[in-house]
N, C-alpha and C positions, 0 to 999 in steps of 0.2 A: 504494500500500500504506500501511497505518497506521504511524505512527512514534510513538515515545515523546515525551512533552512536552519532555524534555531535548534529544533530537535535533532536534526541530522548532525549538526555541529557537535552537539553533546555526545551522541553515539560515537562520532569520530574521535572525540577527545578521550572517551573511555577506551576505545580500541587502541589508541596510541599509548595510553597508560599501561595496558596489559603487556605491551612489548618490553616494559621495564620492570614489571611487578616482581620478578624473581631476583632482582639485583640485591646484593647484601644490605645496602643502606636502607632500601625500602622495606625489606623484610624485618630489619631491626626496628624500624619505626612502627610497623604494624604490630610486632610483638609487644613493644612498649606501650602502645596506646590501646589496642584491642585484645591483646593476649592470644593472638593467632598468627599464622604465617601462610595464608592462602593467596595473598595478593588481592585481597578484597577492596572494594571501594565504598562500602556502607559504613555506618557508625556502630554497627552491632559489635558489642564486646563479648568476651567469653561468658561472663555472668549472664548477659542478656540472652545469649544463645541457649544456655542451660534453662533459662526461664521459658524460652520458646518451646523447647522439647516437652516440657510439662504442659504448657497451655495448649499445644496442638495434640496432646495425648499420643505422641509418637511411640511406636513399638513395632516389633516384628509383625509382618503381615499388613501393616498400614503403608499407604503410598502418599508421599509428599511431593507437591509441585512447588518449586521455588522459582518465582518469576523475577527476571533481572538477576539471575544467579551469578553472572560474571565468572570469576575463576573458582567458584565453589564454596565460598564462605557465605552463610553458615551451613548450607545444605549438606555438604559432605561430612562436616563435623557432626551434624544431627544424625545422619545415617550411621555414622560410626558408633556414636554413644547409645543409640536407641535400637539399632537393628532394623529400622524402617527402610523401605525402598524409596528412592528419590529420583525425580526427573528435574533436571536443571535446564531452564529456558532463558535465552537472552538473544539479543540482536547481534552484538559484536561477537563474531566467532572467535576472535583472538582470546577472549576470556574463557570461552568454552574449551578451547584447546588446552589451556592450562588446567581447567577443571578435570578434563578427561585424563590427563597425565597424573594428576594428584589422586584421582579415584583409583587408577591402576596401581599407583605406588602404595596406597592404603588398603589394597585388596578389596575395593568396593566396586570394581568394574562390572560385576555381575548384578549388583543390586542398584546401581546408579547409571543413568543415561543422560546424555547431553543433547539438547535439541535446539537448533537455531530457529527462532520464531518470534513473532510479535505478540505482545500481550493483548492487543486490540483484536486479534484474530487467532486465538489459541488453536493449535493444530491437534486437538484431542477431541474424542467423543464426549458427549455429556455424561456427567457422573463418573468421571475417570479417577478421581482422587479423594482420599479420606481427609487430606489436610493441604492447605495452601499457605504459603508465606511469601512476603516480599519486604525487603529491608531498604527503606529510604528510596523506593523506586517510584511510587505513585506520584510523589511530589516532583519527579523529573519527567513526567509524561503529560502531554496535552489532553488526551482523550480519557480523562478519569472515569466518567460514567460508563463509557464503552468497556474499559478494562474491568471495572467492577461487575458489569453484566456478564462478561466472559468468565470471570472467576466464578460467578454464581452458576453458570451453565455447566462447568466441568466439575463442580464439587458434588460429592455424594450426599444423599440425605443423611443427616446426622454428622456431617463433616464439620470442620472448623477452619477458620482463616484467621491468621494473626499477621499484622503488618505494622511497620513504623513509617511515619511521615514527618517531614519538617514543614512547618507552616508559619504564616504570619500571625502574630498575636492579635487578638481583637481589641477594638477601642483605641486604635492609634490615631494620632493627628495625621493630616495629609503629608506633612513633611517626614514624620517618622515612618509612615507607611511606605513612602518612596524609598527611604533608606533600607527598609526591610526587603523590598523588592530587589534592590541592587545587591544586597548581601547574601540572600538565600539561593536555593536551587532555582533553575530557570523557570519552572512551572509550579512554583509553590502557591500561587494565587488560585483561589477557587471562587466561583460565583456563589456556590452554596457550601455550607459547612459539611464536613465529612460525614457527620451523623445523618444529614439529609440525603447525601449522595448514596450512602449505604442503604438507607431505608428504601429509596426508590429503585435500588438494584436488587432488592430481595434479601437483604441481610439484616439480622437482628443483633443489636449491640449487646454484648455480654459484659465487657469491661473496657475501660479507657484509662490509660496510665500516663501521667506526665513524666517524661524522661528528660526534661530540659536541663536539670541540674547535672545529670550524667553526661549529656551531650556537651554542655559547657566545659566540664572537666576534660572530656576527650579532645575538644577543640584546643584548649590551652595546652594539653599534653602534646598534641600533634604539632602545634606551632613551635613549642620548645624543642621537640625532637628534630624538626626540620631545620630550625635555625642552628642547632648544634652540628648539623651535617651539611652545612651550606656548600662547602667546596665539593664534597662527594656528589651532592645532588646537582650542582651546576654542571658537573662532568656528564651527568646522565641526561638532563633536560636542556642544558644551555642556560646561560645567565638570563636571557630575556624571558624564556618560558618559566624559569624558576621564580623570577621576580613577580610575574603575573600570578603564579600559584600562591606565593606567600602573601601577596596583596589580597587575593580572594580570601585566604584564611584569616587574615587580620580583620577584614571587613566582617566576616562571619562571627569572629570572636566578639567584636565590639557590639554587633547587633544582638547577639544572645545575651551578653552581659547587661545590655540596656533594656532587655525584656521585649525586643522587637520580633524575635523569632523563637519558636518553641519546637520541641520534638516530642511526639506522642506515640503510644502504642495502642492499637485497637484489636480487641478480640471479638470476633463475630461468628455467628452461625447462620445458615440459610433458614428462611421461613417460606 
């Protein structure tokens, strides 16, 4: 399907990142900030992943779909600790190549599969999955209602979906709102609240958790770790790209510290 130039640019940026994800400096940063080493791009920490396993009721015999799975975090970790089967879906194949290699290295290649596909048109039959997850993905996609509708189509009766999003805090002045738009993910703006989007897509809200404090801590840690490895990162990305990366990070840190952006977790079931 056709994408906007802005969305395509984001996918291209992720694809470029995965080509560097296994370099020692980036692995060190990921371990320090998130407690993992998969080359991931979400803000899911190991503690949060353990929480996801429980909230999704993952276990042997259950099948998880991770949308925007990238290089395999946290889906491969969840499959390893729970024994569930996992399907990893994403658009940039560069991340999925890393995920497939990691699955083989971890002995998960028989229980996990990687599929190149778009969340707006999931290439699966209805009712294919017991559990769905996506970590900081929906806030990076334009067609939020369509994605939630597709998730509802492929979930089994009695299944669960848990996802995290970064969004703009409510009640901001026009100036503060503009700053939040600049500092957050490219499509964090929503015409309707996530609760309303979920209801219209056939989802019933079970719980909603504010993870902003944890997100702020991770942002600060990421900035510290990147600044401590400036020379090594410059050799990977180049000075210009690194400067842009650090500037984006500082903008996000300031916006979260000032209460302009928030990160939340939603647990929902189909109705």
